[in-house]
LONU-911898 format. One record per residue (C-alpha): x, y, z; residue in one letter; residue number from 1. Coordinates in steps of 0.2 Angstrom, whole numbers, plus 5000, padded with zeros to 4 digits. Example, Ala and Ser with C-alpha at 12.3 -4.5 7.8 and 13.67 -1.06 7.14 Angstrom:
2
<r><u>5062</u><v>4978</v><w>5039</w><residu>a</residu><num>1</num></r>
<r><u>5068</u><v>4995</v><w>5036</w><residu>s</residu><num>2</num></r>
END
This chain:
339
<r><u>5113</u><v>5487</v><w>5473</w><residu>m</residu><num>1</num></r>
<r><u>5114</u><v>5476</v><w>5488</w><residu>k</residu><num>2</num></r>
<r><u>5118</u><v>5457</v><w>5488</w><residu>s</residu><num>3</num></r>
<r><u>5121</u><v>5444</v><w>5501</w><residu>y</residu><num>4</num></r>
<r><u>5137</u><v>5433</v><w>5500</w><residu>h</residu><num>5</num></r>
<r><u>5142</u><v>5416</v><w>5509</w><residu>a</residu><num>6</num></r>
<r><u>5155</u><v>5403</v><w>5509</w><residu>n</residu><num>7</num></r>
<r><u>5153</u><v>5384</v><w>5510</w><residu>k</residu><num>8</num></r>
<r><u>5155</u><v>5377</v><w>5527</w><residu>g</residu><num>9</num></r>
<r><u>5157</u><v>5394</v><w>5535</w><residu>a</residu><num>10</num></r>
<r><u>5140</u><v>5394</v><w>5544</w><residu>g</residu><num>11</num></r>
<r><u>5128</u><v>5408</v><w>5545</w><residu>l</residu><num>12</num></r>
<r><u>5141</u><v>5420</v><w>5551</w><residu>a</residu><num>13</num></r>
<r><u>5148</u><v>5420</v><w>5533</w><residu>s</residu><num>14</num></r>
<r><u>5132</u><v>5428</v><w>5526</w><residu>l</residu><num>15</num></r>
<r><u>5136</u><v>5446</v><w>5524</w><residu>t</residu><num>16</num></r>
<r><u>5127</u><v>5460</v><w>5515</w><residu>l</residu><num>17</num></r>
<r><u>5137</u><v>5471</v><w>5502</w><residu>r</residu><num>18</num></r>
<r><u>5135</u><v>5485</v><w>5491</w><residu>e</residu><num>19</num></r>
<r><u>5139</u><v>5484</v><w>5472</w><residu>h</residu><num>20</num></r>
<r><u>5136</u><v>5493</v><w>5456</w><residu>d</residu><num>21</num></r>
<r><u>5121</u><v>5487</v><w>5447</w><residu>v</residu><num>22</num></r>
<r><u>5127</u><v>5475</v><w>5434</w><residu>p</residu><num>23</num></r>
<r><u>5125</u><v>5478</v><w>5415</w><residu>v</residu><num>24</num></r>
<r><u>5119</u><v>5464</v><w>5404</w><residu>p</residu><num>25</num></r>
<r><u>5130</u><v>5458</v><w>5390</w><residu>g</residu><num>26</num></r>
<r><u>5125</u><v>5450</v><w>5373</w><residu>p</residu><num>27</num></r>
<r><u>5110</u><v>5438</v><w>5376</w><residu>h</residu><num>28</num></r>
<r><u>5109</u><v>5443</v><w>5394</w><residu>e</residu><num>29</num></r>
<r><u>5095</u><v>5450</v><w>5404</w><residu>v</residu><num>30</num></r>
<r><u>5095</u><v>5461</v><w>5420</w><residu>l</residu><num>31</num></r>
<r><u>5082</u><v>5455</v><w>5433</w><residu>v</residu><num>32</num></r>
<r><u>5076</u><v>5466</v><w>5447</w><residu>r</residu><num>33</num></r>
<r><u>5074</u><v>5452</v><w>5460</w><residu>v</residu><num>34</num></r>
<r><u>5057</u><v>5455</v><w>5469</w><residu>r</residu><num>35</num></r>
<r><u>5058</u><v>5439</v><w>5480</w><residu>a</residu><num>36</num></r>
<r><u>5068</u><v>5424</v><w>5484</w><residu>s</residu><num>37</num></r>
<r><u>5065</u><v>5408</v><w>5493</w><residu>a</residu><num>38</num></r>
<r><u>5074</u><v>5395</v><w>5504</w><residu>m</residu><num>39</num></r>
<r><u>5078</u><v>5377</v><w>5501</w><residu>n</residu><num>40</num></r>
<r><u>5087</u><v>5364</v><w>5512</w><residu>y</residu><num>41</num></r>
<r><u>5101</u><v>5365</v><w>5501</w><residu>r</residu><num>42</num></r>
<r><u>5105</u><v>5383</v><w>5507</w><residu>e</residu><num>43</num></r>
<r><u>5108</u><v>5376</v><w>5525</w><residu>l</residu><num>44</num></r>
<r><u>5118</u><v>5362</v><w>5518</w><residu>a</residu><num>45</num></r>
<r><u>5130</u><v>5374</v><w>5509</w><residu>i</residu><num>46</num></r>
<r><u>5133</u><v>5384</v><w>5525</w><residu>l</residu><num>47</num></r>
<r><u>5135</u><v>5368</v><w>5535</w><residu>w</residu><num>48</num></r>
<r><u>5148</u><v>5361</v><w>5522</w><residu>g</residu><num>49</num></r>
<r><u>5138</u><v>5345</v><w>5519</w><residu>t</residu><num>50</num></r>
<r><u>5132</u><v>5350</v><w>5501</w><residu>y</residu><num>51</num></r>
<r><u>5141</u><v>5338</v><w>5489</w><residu>p</residu><num>52</num></r>
<r><u>5142</u><v>5349</v><w>5474</w><residu>l</residu><num>53</num></r>
<r><u>5154</u><v>5363</v><w>5470</w><residu>p</residu><num>54</num></r>
<r><u>5150</u><v>5380</v><w>5478</w><residu>i</residu><num>55</num></r>
<r><u>5160</u><v>5395</v><w>5471</w><residu>k</residu><num>56</num></r>
<r><u>5169</u><v>5406</v><w>5484</w><residu>p</residu><num>57</num></r>
<r><u>5159</u><v>5421</v><w>5491</w><residu>d</residu><num>58</num></r>
<r><u>5143</u><v>5415</v><w>5482</w><residu>v</residu><num>59</num></r>
<r><u>5127</u><v>5425</v><w>5481</w><residu>v</residu><num>60</num></r>
<r><u>5115</u><v>5411</v><w>5488</w><residu>p</residu><num>61</num></r>
<r><u>5098</u><v>5405</v><w>5484</w><residu>l</residu><num>62</num></r>
<r><u>5093</u><v>5396</v><w>5468</w><residu>a</residu><num>63</num></r>
<r><u>5075</u><v>5402</v><w>5469</w><residu>d</residu><num>64</num></r>
<r><u>5068</u><v>5419</v><w>5465</w><residu>g</residu><num>65</num></r>
<r><u>5057</u><v>5429</v><w>5454</w><residu>a</residu><num>66</num></r>
<r><u>5058</u><v>5447</v><w>5447</w><residu>g</residu><num>67</num></r>
<r><u>5055</u><v>5458</v><w>5432</w><residu>e</residu><num>68</num></r>
<r><u>5067</u><v>5461</v><w>5418</w><residu>i</residu><num>69</num></r>
<r><u>5073</u><v>5479</v><w>5418</w><residu>v</residu><num>70</num></r>
<r><u>5087</u><v>5479</v><w>5405</w><residu>a</residu><num>71</num></r>
<r><u>5092</u><v>5467</v><w>5390</w><residu>v</residu><num>72</num></r>
<r><u>5108</u><v>5465</v><w>5381</w><residu>g</residu><num>73</num></r>
<r><u>5111</u><v>5464</v><w>5362</w><residu>a</residu><num>74</num></r>
<r><u>5103</u><v>5450</v><w>5353</w><residu>g</residu><num>75</num></r>
<r><u>5090</u><v>5445</v><w>5367</w><residu>v</residu><num>76</num></r>
<r><u>5075</u><v>5437</v><w>5359</w><residu>t</residu><num>77</num></r>
<r><u>5067</u><v>5426</v><w>5373</w><residu>r</residu><num>78</num></r>
<r><u>5062</u><v>5441</v><w>5384</w><residu>a</residu><num>79</num></r>
<r><u>5059</u><v>5459</v><w>5385</w><residu>k</residu><num>80</num></r>
<r><u>5059</u><v>5473</v><w>5398</w><residu>i</residu><num>81</num></r>
<r><u>5044</u><v>5471</v><w>5410</w><residu>g</residu><num>82</num></r>
<r><u>5043</u><v>5453</v><w>5408</w><residu>d</residu><num>83</num></r>
<r><u>5040</u><v>5443</v><w>5425</w><residu>r</residu><num>84</num></r>
<r><u>5053</u><v>5429</v><w>5426</w><residu>v</residu><num>85</num></r>
<r><u>5062</u><v>5416</v><w>5437</w><residu>a</residu><num>86</num></r>
<r><u>5078</u><v>5407</v><w>5433</w><residu>a</residu><num>87</num></r>
<r><u>5080</u><v>5389</v><w>5430</w><residu>t</residu><num>88</num></r>
<r><u>5090</u><v>5381</v><w>5445</w><residu>p</residu><num>89</num></r>
<r><u>5100</u><v>5370</v><w>5433</w><residu>l</residu><num>90</num></r>
<r><u>5102</u><v>5383</v><w>5419</w><residu>p</residu><num>91</num></r>
<r><u>5112</u><v>5372</v><w>5407</w><residu>l</residu><num>92</num></r>
<r><u>5099</u><v>5359</v><w>5407</w><residu>w</residu><num>93</num></r>
<r><u>5087</u><v>5366</v><w>5394</w><residu>i</residu><num>94</num></r>
<r><u>5076</u><v>5354</v><w>5384</w><residu>d</residu><num>95</num></r>
<r><u>5081</u><v>5336</v><w>5388</w><residu>d</residu><num>96</num></r>
<r><u>5069</u><v>5327</v><w>5400</w><residu>l</residu><num>97</num></r>
<r><u>5083</u><v>5316</v><w>5406</w><residu>a</residu><num>98</num></r>
<r><u>5097</u><v>5323</v><w>5415</w><residu>f</residu><num>99</num></r>
<r><u>5111</u><v>5325</v><w>5402</w><residu>p</residu><num>100</num></r>
<r><u>5126</u><v>5323</v><w>5413</w><residu>g</residu><num>101</num></r>
<r><u>5136</u><v>5331</v><w>5426</w><residu>w</residu><num>102</num></r>
<r><u>5144</u><v>5344</v><w>5414</w><residu>d</residu><num>103</num></r>
<r><u>5126</u><v>5352</v><w>5415</w><residu>y</residu><num>104</num></r>
<r><u>5126</u><v>5353</v><w>5434</w><residu>a</residu><num>105</num></r>
<r><u>5130</u><v>5371</v><w>5435</w><residu>a</residu><num>106</num></r>
<r><u>5118</u><v>5378</v><w>5449</w><residu>q</residu><num>107</num></r>
<r><u>5111</u><v>5395</v><w>5452</w><residu>i</residu><num>108</num></r>
<r><u>5116</u><v>5400</v><w>5470</w><residu>g</residu><num>109</num></r>
<r><u>5130</u><v>5387</v><w>5470</w><residu>g</residu><num>110</num></r>
<r><u>5143</u><v>5386</v><w>5456</w><residu>s</residu><num>111</num></r>
<r><u>5134</u><v>5402</v><w>5449</w><residu>l</residu><num>112</num></r>
<r><u>5128</u><v>5417</v><w>5459</w><residu>d</residu><num>113</num></r>
<r><u>5110</u><v>5416</v><w>5465</w><residu>g</residu><num>114</num></r>
<r><u>5096</u><v>5427</v><w>5469</w><residu>l</residu><num>115</num></r>
<r><u>5098</u><v>5434</v><w>5487</w><residu>l</residu><num>116</num></r>
<r><u>5102</u><v>5451</v><w>5479</w><residu>a</residu><num>117</num></r>
<r><u>5093</u><v>5466</v><w>5472</w><residu>e</residu><num>118</num></r>
<r><u>5098</u><v>5463</v><w>5454</w><residu>y</residu><num>119</num></r>
<r><u>5104</u><v>5448</v><w>5445</w><residu>a</residu><num>120</num></r>
<r><u>5111</u><v>5445</v><w>5427</w><residu>v</residu><num>121</num></r>
<r><u>5106</u><v>5429</v><w>5418</w><residu>f</residu><num>122</num></r>
<r><u>5108</u><v>5422</v><w>5400</w><residu>n</residu><num>123</num></r>
<r><u>5092</u><v>5423</v><w>5392</w><residu>e</residu><num>124</num></r>
<r><u>5091</u><v>5404</v><w>5390</w><residu>e</residu><num>125</num></r>
<r><u>5091</u><v>5402</v><w>5409</w><residu>w</residu><num>126</num></r>
<r><u>5075</u><v>5411</v><w>5412</w><residu>i</residu><num>127</num></r>
<r><u>5056</u><v>5406</v><w>5411</w><residu>v</residu><num>128</num></r>
<r><u>5041</u><v>5417</v><w>5412</w><residu>h</residu><num>129</num></r>
<r><u>5031</u><v>5415</v><w>5428</w><residu>i</residu><num>130</num></r>
<r><u>5012</u><v>5412</v><w>5429</w><residu>p</residu><num>131</num></r>
<r><u>5002</u><v>5429</v><w>5428</w><residu>d</residu><num>132</num></r>
<r><u>4991</u><v>5425</v><w>5443</w><residu>h</residu><num>133</num></r>
<r><u>5006</u><v>5423</v><w>5455</w><residu>l</residu><num>134</num></r>
<r><u>5014</u><v>5436</v><w>5466</w><residu>s</residu><num>135</num></r>
<r><u>5033</u><v>5438</v><w>5465</w><residu>f</residu><num>136</num></r>
<r><u>5033</u><v>5429</v><w>5482</w><residu>e</residu><num>137</num></r>
<r><u>5023</u><v>5415</v><w>5476</w><residu>e</residu><num>138</num></r>
<r><u>5033</u><v>5413</v><w>5460</w><residu>a</residu><num>139</num></r>
<r><u>5049</u><v>5413</v><w>5470</w><residu>a</residu><num>140</num></r>
<r><u>5043</u><v>5398</v><w>5479</w><residu>a</residu><num>141</num></r>
<r><u>5042</u><v>5388</v><w>5463</w><residu>l</residu><num>142</num></r>
<r><u>5059</u><v>5384</v><w>5455</w><residu>p</residu><num>143</num></r>
<r><u>5069</u><v>5370</v><w>5465</w><residu>t</residu><num>144</num></r>
<r><u>5055</u><v>5361</v><w>5475</w><residu>a</residu><num>145</num></r>
<r><u>5042</u><v>5363</v><w>5462</w><residu>g</residu><num>146</num></r>
<r><u>5052</u><v>5358</v><w>5447</w><residu>v</residu><num>147</num></r>
<r><u>5059</u><v>5343</v><w>5457</w><residu>t</residu><num>148</num></r>
<r><u>5041</u><v>5337</v><w>5461</w><residu>a</residu><num>149</num></r>
<r><u>5036</u><v>5339</v><w>5443</w><residu>w</residu><num>150</num></r>
<r><u>5050</u><v>5329</v><w>5437</w><residu>n</residu><num>151</num></r>
<r><u>5047</u><v>5316</v><w>5450</w><residu>a</residu><num>152</num></r>
<r><u>5029</u><v>5313</v><w>5445</w><residu>l</residu><num>153</num></r>
<r><u>5029</u><v>5317</v><w>5426</w><residu>f</residu><num>154</num></r>
<r><u>5048</u><v>5315</v><w>5421</w><residu>g</residu><num>155</num></r>
<r><u>5055</u><v>5298</v><w>5416</w><residu>g</residu><num>156</num></r>
<r><u>5046</u><v>5284</v><w>5407</w><residu>s</residu><num>157</num></r>
<r><u>5032</u><v>5281</v><w>5420</w><residu>r</residu><num>158</num></r>
<r><u>5023</u><v>5297</v><w>5423</w><residu>p</residu><num>159</num></r>
<r><u>5008</u><v>5296</v><w>5435</w><residu>i</residu><num>160</num></r>
<r><u>4991</u><v>5292</v><w>5428</w><residu>k</residu><num>161</num></r>
<r><u>4973</u><v>5296</v><w>5434</w><residu>v</residu><num>162</num></r>
<r><u>4967</u><v>5284</v><w>5447</w><residu>g</residu><num>163</num></r>
<r><u>4985</u><v>5279</v><w>5453</w><residu>e</residu><num>164</num></r>
<r><u>4991</u><v>5281</v><w>5471</w><residu>t</residu><num>165</num></r>
<r><u>5005</u><v>5292</v><w>5476</w><residu>v</residu><num>166</num></r>
<r><u>5014</u><v>5292</v><w>5493</w><residu>l</residu><num>167</num></r>
<r><u>5023</u><v>5308</v><w>5498</w><residu>v</residu><num>168</num></r>
<r><u>5035</u><v>5308</v><w>5512</w><residu>q</residu><num>169</num></r>
<r><u>5034</u><v>5321</v><w>5525</w><residu>g</residu><num>170</num></r>
<r><u>5029</u><v>5339</v><w>5522</w><residu>s</residu><num>171</num></r>
<r><u>5044</u><v>5347</v><w>5514</w><residu>g</residu><num>172</num></r>
<r><u>5044</u><v>5358</v><w>5499</w><residu>g</residu><num>173</num></r>
<r><u>5045</u><v>5344</v><w>5486</w><residu>v</residu><num>174</num></r>
<r><u>5032</u><v>5333</v><w>5495</w><residu>s</residu><num>175</num></r>
<r><u>5020</u><v>5348</v><w>5496</w><residu>l</residu><num>176</num></r>
<r><u>5021</u><v>5351</v><w>5477</w><residu>y</residu><num>177</num></r>
<r><u>5020</u><v>5333</v><w>5473</w><residu>a</residu><num>178</num></r>
<r><u>5004</u><v>5332</v><w>5484</w><residu>l</residu><num>179</num></r>
<r><u>4997</u><v>5347</v><w>5474</w><residu>q</residu><num>180</num></r>
<r><u>5002</u><v>5341</v><w>5457</w><residu>f</residu><num>181</num></r>
<r><u>4996</u><v>5323</v><w>5460</w><residu>a</residu><num>182</num></r>
<r><u>4979</u><v>5329</v><w>5465</w><residu>k</residu><num>183</num></r>
<r><u>4978</u><v>5340</v><w>5450</w><residu>l</residu><num>184</num></r>
<r><u>4980</u><v>5325</v><w>5439</w><residu>f</residu><num>185</num></r>
<r><u>4968</u><v>5314</v><w>5447</w><residu>g</residu><num>186</num></r>
<r><u>4979</u><v>5303</v><w>5458</w><residu>a</residu><num>187</num></r>
<r><u>4975</u><v>5297</v><w>5476</w><residu>r</residu><num>188</num></r>
<r><u>4988</u><v>5304</v><w>5488</w><residu>v</residu><num>189</num></r>
<r><u>4994</u><v>5296</v><w>5504</w><residu>i</residu><num>190</num></r>
<r><u>5005</u><v>5307</v><w>5515</w><residu>a</residu><num>191</num></r>
<r><u>5017</u><v>5303</v><w>5530</w><residu>t</residu><num>192</num></r>
<r><u>5020</u><v>5315</v><w>5544</w><residu>t</residu><num>193</num></r>
<r><u>5025</u><v>5316</v><w>5562</w><residu>s</residu><num>194</num></r>
<r><u>5012</u><v>5327</v><w>5570</w><residu>s</residu><num>195</num></r>
<r><u>4993</u><v>5329</v><w>5570</w><residu>e</residu><num>196</num></r>
<r><u>4994</u><v>5348</v><w>5566</w><residu>e</residu><num>197</num></r>
<r><u>5004</u><v>5344</v><w>5550</w><residu>k</residu><num>198</num></r>
<r><u>4992</u><v>5330</v><w>5546</w><residu>a</residu><num>199</num></r>
<r><u>4977</u><v>5342</v><w>5546</w><residu>q</residu><num>200</num></r>
<r><u>4987</u><v>5354</v><w>5535</w><residu>r</residu><num>201</num></r>
<r><u>4991</u><v>5340</v><w>5523</w><residu>l</residu><num>202</num></r>
<r><u>4972</u><v>5335</v><w>5523</w><residu>k</residu><num>203</num></r>
<r><u>4967</u><v>5353</v><w>5519</w><residu>a</residu><num>204</num></r>
<r><u>4979</u><v>5352</v><w>5504</w><residu>l</residu><num>205</num></r>
<r><u>4970</u><v>5337</v><w>5497</w><residu>g</residu><num>206</num></r>
<r><u>4979</u><v>5322</v><w>5505</w><residu>a</residu><num>207</num></r>
<r><u>4967</u><v>5307</v><w>5505</w><residu>d</residu><num>208</num></r>
<r><u>4975</u><v>5297</v><w>5519</w><residu>e</residu><num>209</num></r>
<r><u>4988</u><v>5302</v><w>5532</w><residu>i</residu><num>210</num></r>
<r><u>5000</u><v>5290</v><w>5541</w><residu>v</residu><num>211</num></r>
<r><u>5009</u><v>5296</v><w>5557</w><residu>n</residu><num>212</num></r>
<r><u>5026</u><v>5288</v><w>5556</w><residu>y</residu><num>213</num></r>
<r><u>5029</u><v>5292</v><w>5574</w><residu>r</residu><num>214</num></r>
<r><u>5014</u><v>5283</v><w>5581</w><residu>t</residu><num>215</num></r>
<r><u>5015</u><v>5270</v><w>5567</w><residu>t</residu><num>216</num></r>
<r><u>5033</u><v>5265</v><w>5565</w><residu>p</residu><num>217</num></r>
<r><u>5029</u><v>5251</v><w>5553</w><residu>k</residu><num>218</num></r>
<r><u>5020</u><v>5264</v><w>5541</w><residu>w</residu><num>219</num></r>
<r><u>5024</u><v>5254</v><w>5526</w><residu>d</residu><num>220</num></r>
<r><u>5012</u><v>5240</v><w>5533</w><residu>e</residu><num>221</num></r>
<r><u>4999</u><v>5254</v><w>5536</w><residu>a</residu><num>222</num></r>
<r><u>5001</u><v>5260</v><w>5518</w><residu>v</residu><num>223</num></r>
<r><u>4998</u><v>5243</v><w>5511</w><residu>r</residu><num>224</num></r>
<r><u>4983</u><v>5241</v><w>5522</w><residu>a</residu><num>225</num></r>
<r><u>4976</u><v>5257</v><w>5516</w><residu>i</residu><num>226</num></r>
<r><u>4978</u><v>5251</v><w>5498</w><residu>t</residu><num>227</num></r>
<r><u>4970</u><v>5234</v><w>5501</w><residu>d</residu><num>228</num></r>
<r><u>4987</u><v>5226</v><w>5500</w><residu>g</residu><num>229</num></r>
<r><u>4991</u><v>5232</v><w>5483</w><residu>h</residu><num>230</num></r>
<r><u>5004</u><v>5246</v><w>5488</w><residu>g</residu><num>231</num></r>
<r><u>5006</u><v>5263</v><w>5480</w><residu>v</residu><num>232</num></r>
<r><u>5011</u><v>5266</v><w>5462</w><residu>d</residu><num>233</num></r>
<r><u>5023</u><v>5280</v><w>5465</w><residu>h</residu><num>234</num></r>
<r><u>5033</u><v>5285</v><w>5480</w><residu>v</residu><num>235</num></r>
<r><u>5041</u><v>5303</v><w>5481</w><residu>v</residu><num>236</num></r>
<r><u>5055</u><v>5298</v><w>5493</w><residu>e</residu><num>237</num></r>
<r><u>5063</u><v>5313</v><w>5501</w><residu>s</residu><num>238</num></r>
<r><u>5078</u><v>5302</v><w>5503</w><residu>t</residu><num>239</num></r>
<r><u>5082</u><v>5299</v><w>5521</w><residu>n</residu><num>240</num></r>
<r><u>5090</u><v>5282</v><w>5518</w><residu>p</residu><num>241</num></r>
<r><u>5083</u><v>5275</v><w>5534</w><residu>a</residu><num>242</num></r>
<r><u>5065</u><v>5276</v><w>5525</w><residu>t</residu><num>243</num></r>
<r><u>5070</u><v>5269</v><w>5508</w><residu>l</residu><num>244</num></r>
<r><u>5067</u><v>5251</v><w>5513</w><residu>e</residu><num>245</num></r>
<r><u>5050</u><v>5255</v><w>5520</w><residu>q</residu><num>246</num></r>
<r><u>5046</u><v>5265</v><w>5504</w><residu>s</residu><num>247</num></r>
<r><u>5050</u><v>5250</v><w>5493</w><residu>i</residu><num>248</num></r>
<r><u>5040</u><v>5238</v><w>5504</w><residu>k</residu><num>249</num></r>
<r><u>5025</u><v>5251</v><w>5502</w><residu>a</residu><num>250</num></r>
<r><u>5026</u><v>5251</v><w>5483</w><residu>t</residu><num>251</num></r>
<r><u>5015</u><v>5240</v><w>5472</w><residu>a</residu><num>252</num></r>
<r><u>5023</u><v>5227</v><w>5460</w><residu>i</residu><num>253</num></r>
<r><u>5031</u><v>5237</v><w>5445</w><residu>s</residu><num>254</num></r>
<r><u>5029</u><v>5253</v><w>5455</w><residu>g</residu><num>255</num></r>
<r><u>5041</u><v>5267</v><w>5456</w><residu>q</residu><num>256</num></r>
<r><u>5051</u><v>5275</v><w>5470</w><residu>v</residu><num>257</num></r>
<r><u>5058</u><v>5292</v><w>5465</w><residu>v</residu><num>258</num></r>
<r><u>5074</u><v>5297</v><w>5475</w><residu>l</residu><num>259</num></r>
<r><u>5075</u><v>5316</v><w>5479</w><residu>i</residu><num>260</num></r>
<r><u>5093</u><v>5321</v><w>5484</w><residu>g</residu><num>261</num></r>
<r><u>5101</u><v>5311</v><w>5498</w><residu>w</residu><num>262</num></r>
<r><u>5103</u><v>5315</v><w>5516</w><residu>l</residu><num>263</num></r>
<r><u>5117</u><v>5308</v><w>5527</w><residu>p</residu><num>264</num></r>
<r><u>5113</u><v>5292</v><w>5536</w><residu>s</residu><num>265</num></r>
<r><u>5121</u><v>5278</v><w>5545</w><residu>d</residu><num>266</num></r>
<r><u>5111</u><v>5266</v><w>5535</w><residu>v</residu><num>267</num></r>
<r><u>5122</u><v>5255</v><w>5524</w><residu>t</residu><num>268</num></r>
<r><u>5111</u><v>5241</v><w>5518</w><residu>k</residu><num>269</num></r>
<r><u>5093</u><v>5237</v><w>5513</w><residu>i</residu><num>270</num></r>
<r><u>5084</u><v>5221</v><w>5511</w><residu>d</residu><num>271</num></r>
<r><u>5087</u><v>5217</v><w>5493</w><residu>i</residu><num>272</num></r>
<r><u>5072</u><v>5205</v><w>5493</w><residu>g</residu><num>273</num></r>
<r><u>5060</u><v>5219</v><w>5496</w><residu>s</residu><num>274</num></r>
<r><u>5067</u><v>5228</v><w>5480</w><residu>f</residu><num>275</num></r>
<r><u>5068</u><v>5212</v><w>5469</w><residu>f</residu><num>276</num></r>
<r><u>5052</u><v>5203</v><w>5473</w><residu>f</residu><num>277</num></r>
<r><u>5041</u><v>5219</v><w>5471</w><residu>n</residu><num>278</num></r>
<r><u>5050</u><v>5223</v><w>5454</w><residu>l</residu><num>279</num></r>
<r><u>5051</u><v>5241</v><w>5460</w><residu>v</residu><num>280</num></r>
<r><u>5060</u><v>5254</v><w>5449</w><residu>t</residu><num>281</num></r>
<r><u>5071</u><v>5266</v><w>5459</w><residu>l</residu><num>282</num></r>
<r><u>5073</u><v>5282</v><w>5450</w><residu>r</residu><num>283</num></r>
<r><u>5085</u><v>5295</v><w>5457</w><residu>p</residu><num>284</num></r>
<r><u>5082</u><v>5313</v><w>5450</w><residu>i</residu><num>285</num></r>
<r><u>5092</u><v>5329</v><w>5451</w><residu>f</residu><num>286</num></r>
<r><u>5080</u><v>5344</v><w>5451</w><residu>a</residu><num>287</num></r>
<r><u>5073</u><v>5347</v><w>5433</w><residu>g</residu><num>288</num></r>
<r><u>5076</u><v>5355</v><w>5416</w><residu>s</residu><num>289</num></r>
<r><u>5069</u><v>5371</v><w>5409</w><residu>r</residu><num>290</num></r>
<r><u>5057</u><v>5361</v><w>5399</w><residu>a</residu><num>291</num></r>
<r><u>5050</u><v>5353</v><w>5415</w><residu>h</residu><num>292</num></r>
<r><u>5049</u><v>5371</v><w>5423</w><residu>f</residu><num>293</num></r>
<r><u>5039</u><v>5377</v><w>5408</w><residu>i</residu><num>294</num></r>
<r><u>5027</u><v>5363</v><w>5408</w><residu>a</residu><num>295</num></r>
<r><u>5024</u><v>5365</v><w>5427</w><residu>m</residu><num>296</num></r>
<r><u>5021</u><v>5383</v><w>5425</w><residu>n</residu><num>297</num></r>
<r><u>5008</u><v>5379</v><w>5411</w><residu>q</residu><num>298</num></r>
<r><u>4999</u><v>5367</v><w>5423</w><residu>a</residu><num>299</num></r>
<r><u>5000</u><v>5379</v><w>5437</w><residu>i</residu><num>300</num></r>
<r><u>4992</u><v>5393</v><w>5427</w><residu>a</residu><num>301</num></r>
<r><u>4979</u><v>5382</v><w>5419</w><residu>q</residu><num>302</num></r>
<r><u>4973</u><v>5377</v><w>5437</w><residu>h</residu><num>303</num></r>
<r><u>4977</u><v>5393</v><w>5446</w><residu>q</residu><num>304</num></r>
<r><u>4987</u><v>5383</v><w>5458</w><residu>l</residu><num>305</num></r>
<r><u>4996</u><v>5393</v><w>5472</w><residu>k</residu><num>306</num></r>
<r><u>5011</u><v>5387</v><w>5482</w><residu>p</residu><num>307</num></r>
<r><u>5011</u><v>5384</v><w>5500</w><residu>v</residu><num>308</num></r>
<r><u>5020</u><v>5398</v><w>5509</w><residu>i</residu><num>309</num></r>
<r><u>5024</u><v>5397</v><w>5528</w><residu>d</residu><num>310</num></r>
<r><u>5032</u><v>5414</v><w>5531</w><residu>r</residu><num>311</num></r>
<r><u>5039</u><v>5429</v><w>5522</w><residu>v</residu><num>312</num></r>
<r><u>5054</u><v>5439</v><w>5528</w><residu>f</residu><num>313</num></r>
<r><u>5060</u><v>5456</v><w>5522</w><residu>p</residu><num>314</num></r>
<r><u>5077</u><v>5457</v><w>5513</w><residu>f</residu><num>315</num></r>
<r><u>5085</u><v>5465</v><w>5527</w><residu>a</residu><num>316</num></r>
<r><u>5081</u><v>5450</v><w>5538</w><residu>d</residu><num>317</num></r>
<r><u>5088</u><v>5437</v><w>5527</w><residu>a</residu><num>318</num></r>
<r><u>5098</u><v>5429</v><w>5542</w><residu>k</residu><num>319</num></r>
<r><u>5082</u><v>5428</v><w>5552</w><residu>a</residu><num>320</num></r>
<r><u>5075</u><v>5419</v><w>5537</w><residu>a</residu><num>321</num></r>
<r><u>5089</u><v>5406</v><w>5538</w><residu>y</residu><num>322</num></r>
<r><u>5087</u><v>5404</v><w>5556</w><residu>r</residu><num>323</num></r>
<r><u>5069</u><v>5401</v><w>5555</w><residu>y</residu><num>324</num></r>
<r><u>5070</u><v>5389</v><w>5541</w><residu>y</residu><num>325</num></r>
<r><u>5083</u><v>5379</v><w>5551</w><residu>e</residu><num>326</num></r>
<r><u>5074</u><v>5379</v><w>5568</w><residu>e</residu><num>327</num></r>
<r><u>5056</u><v>5379</v><w>5564</w><residu>q</residu><num>328</num></r>
<r><u>5054</u><v>5365</v><w>5551</w><residu>q</residu><num>329</num></r>
<r><u>5041</u><v>5375</v><w>5542</w><residu>p</residu><num>330</num></r>
<r><u>5026</u><v>5368</v><w>5532</w><residu>l</residu><num>331</num></r>
<r><u>5028</u><v>5378</v><w>5516</w><residu>g</residu><num>332</num></r>
<r><u>5041</u><v>5389</v><w>5508</w><residu>k</residu><num>333</num></r>
<r><u>5051</u><v>5402</v><w>5518</w><residu>v</residu><num>334</num></r>
<r><u>5051</u><v>5417</v><w>5506</w><residu>v</residu><num>335</num></r>
<r><u>5062</u><v>5433</v><w>5507</w><residu>i</residu><num>336</num></r>
<r><u>5053</u><v>5449</v><w>5500</w><residu>n</residu><num>337</num></r>
<r><u>5065</u><v>5461</v><w>5491</w><residu>h</residu><num>338</num></r>
<r><u>5053</u><v>5475</v><w>5487</w><residu>s</residu><num>339</num></r>
END
């Protein structure tokens, strides 16, 4: 079998392809023939050396992927040969809807080997079954961004309700899923973007209103105007700290701003008054659990929803997929086909 390997902070040059024996699943493990994998911003941050969590040396990268089970170890009860599955990005976080602590932060494609390989072995507790209507390429696009968006909207103590307004920041993977999920559940969606081309794409995906933050620097005021001064009920903040204060100002009294990850910034303070007087809840999240993943897949299957894919690369061109993801700022997932 072939697999790619990389090292934290070593750049794209460290991404190398190697040959190995096909692994054999042990007790309670399954062997997955990986059919597709997908990129996230995290993959670039690992190569740049800016990713804050531990990365094992010579890691097989990519948290996201899907495939079929081709062998099972002794005692496996959650899956069988032929099942179509994906791995949970944080595999130790099983059923708790609130993150149970950093002892559960092991990550596929980080502290654990990932899916940029022809085969992967996982504990049976780490996998979920993928919706039947999705191709492997589409299913590979689900795990990290999809589960994070699901957690942002439906995790915690204040899930979105029909008729509420959700603000999504930009057109990254989490924002696109948040847009799609919010519309499925009857919410109004306002999206921010930087270009007319992306604005049209977001409209086609269901966004009710678009605010261009380049031409409207005080976009929080525009959002308030769109909502007749009320503000939005939920913000999915893709966590550039420079936008956090405006996100708070765009939020209704007793609304919620969900913080996704954290990007480096020179911003060191915000106006505490904007936070206090709106009585806004700030909710940082870290991806999601297996329970989130299963619930998300049930909704996706029921509504026959499909993820947004920007481009698919062959397995042999994995480096090109990395370069494209870094340089093009795609709208939708960048997927690698392993078949």
